[in-house]
Each structure stands twice: as C-alpha cells, then as structure tokens.
C-alpha positions, 0 to 999 in steps of 0.5 A: 622900866619904860616911861609908861610902866613907871607913869602906871606905877606912880599912878597906883601910888598915888590912887593908893595914897588918895584912898589912905587920905579919905580914910584919915578924913574919915576919921577926922570928920567923925573925931569933929562931929564927937567935938560937937556934940560935946560942945553942943552938949555942954551948952545944954547942960547945967555943968559943973566947973570940974565938968567942963574942965573934964570936957575941955580936956577931952575935947583938947585930946581929940583936937591934938588927934585930929591934927595928927592924923591930919598931919600925918597923912599929908606927909610929902618929901620933895612932892612924893608920897611917904 
C-alpha cells in the first residue's frame, strides 16, 4: 500500500469511529434526558421513601450505563481507534 492509500484507509477508519461515537453520544443524550425527566417528575410529586429509593436506583443504573457507553466509545490504544 502506498502512502496515499494508507492515508485514505486511515481517514475511512476515523470516519467510521466518528459515526460510531456520534451514535453513542445520541444514546447517552437520551439516557441523560431520561434521568432529567425522572428527577423533575420526582420534584413535582409527593413520593414516598420507597418510591424515592426506587427512583434513585433507576437513576444510578442509567448513570452507570452512560459512563459505560462513554468509556467504551472513547477507547483508544496508542492514539489508534480500536
């Protein structure tokens, strides 16, 4: 492969990663919006301690998913996309 072909191959790989990262960011955004809606709804309602605890667990689960998606979609090795 000559230099030009290598560059084209590298740019295509980067484009694929960017598209993947954008999809992951869209999913992350959806989960963050879910978390926000849950907290805003909780503020408006008079929830019992049990309901608040359940809501906190759900929000914590969403938080873990957001962190995992973000971490997974950022992974690189020696500045190369995995």
